[in-house]
C-alpha positions in Angstrom: 0.0 0.0 0.0 2.7 2.5 1.0 4.8 1.6 -1.9 2.1 1.6 -4.6 0.3 4.7 -3.5 3.0 6.9 -2.1 6.5 5.4 -2.7 7.0 6.1 1.0 10.6 7.3 1.7 11.8 5.3 -1.2 15.0 7.3 -1.6 15.9 6.9 2.1 15.3 3.2 1.9 17.5 2.8 -1.2 20.2 4.9 0.4 20.2 2.9 3.6 20.3 -0.4 1.7 23.2 0.8 -0.4 25.1 1.8 2.8 24.3 -1.4 4.7 24.2 -4.1 2.0 26.2 -2.7 -0.9 26.8 -6.0 -2.7 23.1 -6.8 -3.3 22.1 -7.0 -7.0 19.3 -4.9 -8.2 16.7 -7.7 -8.2 17.4 -8.8 -4.7 17.3 -5.2 -3.5 14.0 -4.6 -5.1 12.6 -7.8 -3.5 13.7 -6.5 -0.1 12.1 -3.1 -0.7 8.8 -4.8 -1.7 8.8 -7.0 1.3 9.7 -4.1 3.5 6.8 -2.0 2.3 4.5 -5.0 3.1 6.0 -5.3 6.6 5.8 -1.6 7.4 2.1 -1.5 6.3 1.4 -4.5 8.5 3.2 -2.8 11.4 1.0 0.3 10.9 -2.2 -1.7 11.0 -1.1 -3.9 13.9 0.0 -0.8 15.9 -3.5 0.6 15.5 -5.0 -2.8 16.6 -2.7 -2.7 19.7 -5.1 -0.3 21.3 -8.1 -2.7 21.2 -6.8 -6.3 21.2 -7.4 -8.1 24.4 -4.6 -9.9 26.2 -6.1 -13.2 25.2 -6.1 -12.2 21.6 -2.5 -10.9 21.9 -1.4 -14.2 23.5 -2.5 -16.1 20.4 -0.3 -13.8 18.2 2.7 -13.1 20.5 4.8 -15.7 22.3 7.9 -15.5 24.5 10.2 -18.4 23.7 12.4 -18.3 26.8 11.0 -16.3 29.7 13.2 -18.3 32.1 16.2 -16.1 31.2 14.6 -13.0 32.6 12.9 -14.9 35.4 16.2 -16.1 36.7 17.4 -12.5 37.4 14.1 -11.8 39.2 14.4 -14.8 41.4 17.9 -13.5 42.4 16.6 -10.0 43.0 18.6 -8.6 40.2 17.7 -5.5 38.3 18.1 -5.7 34.5 18.0 -3.7 31.3 16.1 -5.0 28.2 16.9 -3.5 24.9 15.6 -4.1 21.3 15.9 -2.5 17.9 13.4 -1.5 15.2 13.2 -5.0 13.9 10.0 -7.0 13.8 6.9 -5.6 15.6 8.6 -3.5 18.2 5.3 -1.7 19.0 3.7 -4.9 20.1 6.8 -5.7 22.0 6.8 -2.4 23.8 3.1 -2.8 24.6 3.3 -6.4 25.9 6.7 -6.8 27.4 5.7 -5.6 30.9 3.2 -8.5 31.1 5.9 -11.1 30.3 8.6 -9.7 32.6 8.2 -10.4 36.4 10.2 -7.2 37.2 8.7 -3.8 37.8 9.0 -2.6 34.2 9.9 0.9 33.2 9.6 1.7 29.5 11.7 4.7 28.5 10.3 6.7 25.7 11.0 9.9 23.7 8.2 12.3 23.4 7.1 12.9 19.8 6.3 16.3 18.3 2.9 15.2 17.2 0.7 15.3 20.4 -2.0 13.0 18.9 0.5 10.2 18.0 2.3 10.8 21.3 -0.9 10.2 23.3 -1.8 7.1 21.3 1.6 5.5 21.8 1.5 6.3 25.5 -2.0 4.7 25.7 -1.0 1.5 23.9 2.4 1.0 25.5 1.1 1.4 29.1 -1.8 -1.1 28.7 -0.1 -4.1 30.2 2.0 -3.4 33.4 4.7 -1.2 31.8 5.3 2.2 33.6 6.3 4.7 31.0 9.0 7.3 31.8 10.0 10.2 29.5 13.6 9.9 28.5 14.6 13.2 30.3 13.0 11.9 33.6 14.8 8.5 33.7 16.6 9.5 36.9 13.3 9.5 38.8 13.3 5.7 38.5 16.3 5.3 40.8 14.8 7.5 43.5 11.9 5.1 44.1 11.9 3.3 47.4 10.5 0.0 46.1 12.6 -3.1 46.9 11.1 -5.0 43.9 13.6 -5.7 41.2 13.1 -3.5 38.1 13.7 -3.7 34.4 14.6 -0.7 32.3 13.2 -1.2 28.7 14.7 0.7 25.7 14.4 0.7 22.0 18.0 1.7 21.3 18.7 2.0 17.6 17.1 5.4 16.8 19.2 8.4 15.9 19.9 10.4 19.1 18.7 14.0 19.7 21.6 14.8 22.0 24.6 14.5 19.8 27.0 15.8 22.5 26.4 12.6 24.5 25.9 10.3 21.5 28.0 7.1 21.4 29.4 6.2 18.0 29.7 2.7 16.7 30.5 1.0 13.4 27.3 -0.4 12.0 27.7 -2.1 8.6 31.1 -0.4 8.4 29.7 3.1 8.7 30.1 5.3 11.8 26.7 5.5 13.4 25.5 7.6 16.4 23.5 5.9 19.2 21.6 7.3 22.1 23.8 7.2 25.2 21.1 5.9 27.6 21.7 2.1 27.2 25.4 2.4 27.7 25.5 5.0 30.5 22.6 3.7 32.6 23.7 0.1 32.4 27.2 1.0 33.5 26.1 3.3 36.2 23.9 0.7 37.8 25.8 -2.4 36.4 22.6 -3.7 34.9 22.9 -6.9 32.8 21.7 -6.1 29.3 19.3 -8.5 27.7 18.4 -8.2 24.0 14.7 -8.9 23.1 14.5 -10.2 19.5 11.0 -10.0 18.1 10.7 -12.2 15.0 7.7 -12.6 12.7 6.8 -16.3 12.4 3.9 -15.8 10.1 1.8 -12.8 9.1 0.4 -11.2 12.3 2.2 -13.6 14.6 5.5 -13.0 16.5 7.9 -14.7 18.8 10.2 -12.9 21.3 13.5 -14.5 22.2 15.7 -13.1 25.0 19.5 -13.3 24.8 22.2 -12.0 27.1 24.1 -9.1 25.5 26.4 -8.2 28.5 26.4 -9.4 32.1 28.5 -6.8 33.9 28.7 -3.5 31.9 30.8 -1.8 34.6 33.7 -4.2 33.7 34.0 -2.4 30.3 34.6 1.0 28.9 31.9 3.4 27.7 30.8 2.3 24.3 31.4 -1.4 24.6 27.7 -2.2 25.2 26.7 0.0 22.2 29.2 -1.8 20.0 27.7 -5.2 21.1 24.2 -3.9 20.4 25.3 -2.6 17.0 26.7 -6.0 16.1 23.5 -7.7 17.2 21.5 -5.4 14.9 23.8 -6.3 12.0 23.4 -10.0 12.7 19.6 -9.8 12.8 19.4 -7.6 9.6 21.6 -10.2 7.7 19.1 -12.9 8.9 15.9 -10.9 8.2 16.9 -8.1 5.9 13.4 -6.8 5.2 12.5 -6.5 8.9 14.6 -3.5 9.9 13.2 0.1 9.8 14.9 1.0 6.5 12.9 4.3 6.1 14.6 5.9 9.1 17.3 8.5 8.3 19.9 6.5 10.2 23.1 8.0 8.7 22.2 11.6 8.4 24.7 12.7 11.0 28.5 12.7 10.6 30.8 11.9 13.4 32.8 15.0 14.4 36.6 14.8 14.3 38.4 13.8 17.5 41.3 16.1 18.4 
């Protein structure tokens, strides 16, 4: 729909594909673009449905493969960080993850300029046990007196607003800025970082698989976690190359020189 009627961000999609997967032949690239348009159209429709689907209906369409990984940290009273990228249906993931994680779940979000869309996202993402916290107010989480283990939840592959604090990593061989929150918060609190991979298994149905990205962030320099996250994104894009958010202006900013 988006392709046939509007050619939605076609130039950006082609530019990003050329950066990330330069060795693709023209036919393969066109196949990826066609599938991507179908995926992003499905995502749009499914995001709208996220406001009305019941938990029972969601459970038929969204499964967690290995909840025991996260549960083991909760049993041991360990706080964690859960991160994901814009791959698969991240909106359903953001809506549902609080109901699948035993921890007190805090979803970190960035306010959008469109107030209507912003309200809608806040409404859907807070339906099932996730407490939403605006990015600039993340520090308030750590002032809570609750003794219950918590999980910080982030979608971490968007282009950052604050370029002064951005962490740069090589993604598909190109210097790429990432928001600093995942790296800085995990190191400050020594939160184990768990990646949530949301994979489409059939149209309208998804599976979430947890995997440990980094156990003790404080043992490493600033930027190490971001580099691991970047490599994870690369790995998943190579596996499912039509599932990433190709229409995002991911490489619009240039890394400043280091003196």
